[in-house]
N, C-alpha and C positions, 0 to 999 in steps of 0.2 A: 504494500500500500504506500502510495506516495504522500509525502508530507507537504508538498507544494500547494495543493488546494487549501489546506488548513492555514498555511501561512498567508495566502492571498486573502482569505476571508477575514483573518485577524487584522491584517494591515488595512483592509478596506473599512472595517468597523472603526478602527483607531483613527483613520483619516477622516471619516465622516464626523466623528466626535470632535476632532481638532478643528475642522473647518467651522462647525457650529459654535465652538467656543470663541472664535475670533471676533473681535469688536469691529463693528461697521458703523460709520456715520452716514452712509448713503441713504437718502430718502427715495421716494418714488420718482422724483425728478432726476436723481442721480442714476437711477437704473436706466433711464432713457437718454443719458448724456447731457442733461441740462444742469449739472452741478457746477458751481463756481470753483474753478481750479485753485484759486488762492485760498479758499476755505478748507481745502483738503490736505494742507501741508501740516503734518504732525509726525513726531518721531515715536517709534515703538521703544518702550523701556520696560525693564524688569520682566515680569511674568508674561506680558504680552509679546515681548521679543522672543522669549524662550518658546512660547507656543507657536509663534510664526516659524522659527527655525526648525523646531521639531516637526511641524507640518510639512515643510519642504523636504526634510530627511525621510519622513514616512512616505511621502509621495514618490520620491526617487526610488525607495526600496520597493514600492508597489509596482512601479513601471519596470524595474529590473526583474521582479518576480514574474510579471506578465511576459516579458521577453524570454525569460528562462523557460516558462511553460510552453511557449511556442517552439522553442528550439528543441525541447525534450521530446515533443511529439514527433 
């Protein structure tokens, strides 16, 4: 039995949770490109920066596991 599908499921659940935890200041207008670009400048600090970096790492691991799954078949 292969361990790869379980790794992908775990990574996908972690990725969804991390994306939902991230802070967003976008309103309905921002979703359609009407946001003021000057108002969107802020720096990630502390826990928010850690969650962002961890999200990127988990996303890269998920993509690598998906590529590995394609190559193994």
